[in-house]
N, C-alpha and C positions, 0 to 999 in steps of 0.2 A: 488335346490330349483326339487320339484316335478319334471316327463319330462324328467330330462335331463338326457341324463348316468352317472349317481353317483352313487359312492360307497351306499344299501340302508340304514338305517338306520335301525336299531337295537332295536324296543320299546317291551323291557323289563316286562310291566307291563297294558297290555291289558282291561280295558274294554269295552267288546262287547256292538255288539248295539240291544242288545236285554236285557241288562240285566240296570238298575237304583243307582245308590251308590250314598247314601248321608253318609256326615263327611269330614274329612280333611284326603292328602296323602302327605306326606312326605316322598321324596327320591330321592337315590339317584343317580337311573338310567332315563332310558327312560322312558313315558309312552304315551298312548295312549288312547285315548276314543274314543269311534264309538255310544254307550251309551249317556246315561242319567248321567249325574254327576253334585249333587246340593251340594256343602260348596266349602275350599279352598286348593289347590294346591301349594306346594313348590317344583320344582324337582331343581337338581344339572346337569340336559340335555336336554334334551329338550320333548314337552309336540307337544301334536297332537294331535286335535281335525278333526275325521276323516268325511265325509264330513256326514252322518250320526247323530255326536256326538256336544252336547250341556251339556256346562259349564254355570249354576249358581253358580255364587265362582269367588273369587281373584287365578290374576296367576300369581309365582314366579316362572320363572324358565331362565336358561343359553337361549332356545331357544325353540320356540316357534311355531306352523306349525299350521293358519287355513284357513278348509277347511271346516268345519264347522262351530257355534253359540258359542260364550261367549258374557253372561253380565254379566261386573260383569271388577275389575281393570286389569292392567294386568303390568309387571313388565318385562323387559327382561333386562340381563347380555348381551347379544347378538343380536344376531336379531330376526324379524320377520316379518314371510312372512303371509299375508291373500291373498289366494288365492281367484280364478273366482268365489265361489261359497260359499266362506268365510266370517264372519259375528261378527265384536266386540264388541260391546253395551257397552261402559265403558271407564275410563281414559287410558294412556298410558304412561311410563316411562320407556328408552328403553337405551342403553350404546351403540345399534352397528348402523344395522341399519334396515330399514324397506324394506319391499314389497311391494305392495298393486295390485291387477293383473286387470285390465278389469274386474267389474264386482264387485267387495269385498270389504266387506262398512265395515270401518269405521269412528263410531261415536263414539266424547269422545274429550278431547283435546289425546298433546304426546307431549311429552315435551322428550329433548332429552338429559341425563344429564351426563356430565363429568366425570370421569371414575377414581376417586375419590368420589364423592356422591354416582354412583352407586353402588359399594364395599362397603362401608358401609347398601347401603337399600339390598343389596345381601344377607345378612350372616343367611345361612338356621343352624340351625343346627341339623345337622344329626347324631353323636359323640352313638357310642353302637354296 
């Protein structure tokens, strides 16, 4: 979790705070969004929405960290962390754990799935 003395995650792709992007992202690596993104994201690793980040669309990732705002549905194979400034307005399906700090907002339904079911819906085609 952020704030702890852990090895920091390397964010291989960053959408900066001055950027606005629209489309679909499919990634094998980690992704950090500090700007505005409209569209769907599929990542085999971590998706972090920074404090100035805003995502309008669905996210499918192993791990999601929400410091900014997501308006859309999220599917996590692993875990999701919603920090004190984070907002998720949409439904959540996950196979791991959920952490919501005091002040964090989750508006939507949450469904914890069995490993077999989350593996079936977490199929991301990253061949090529």
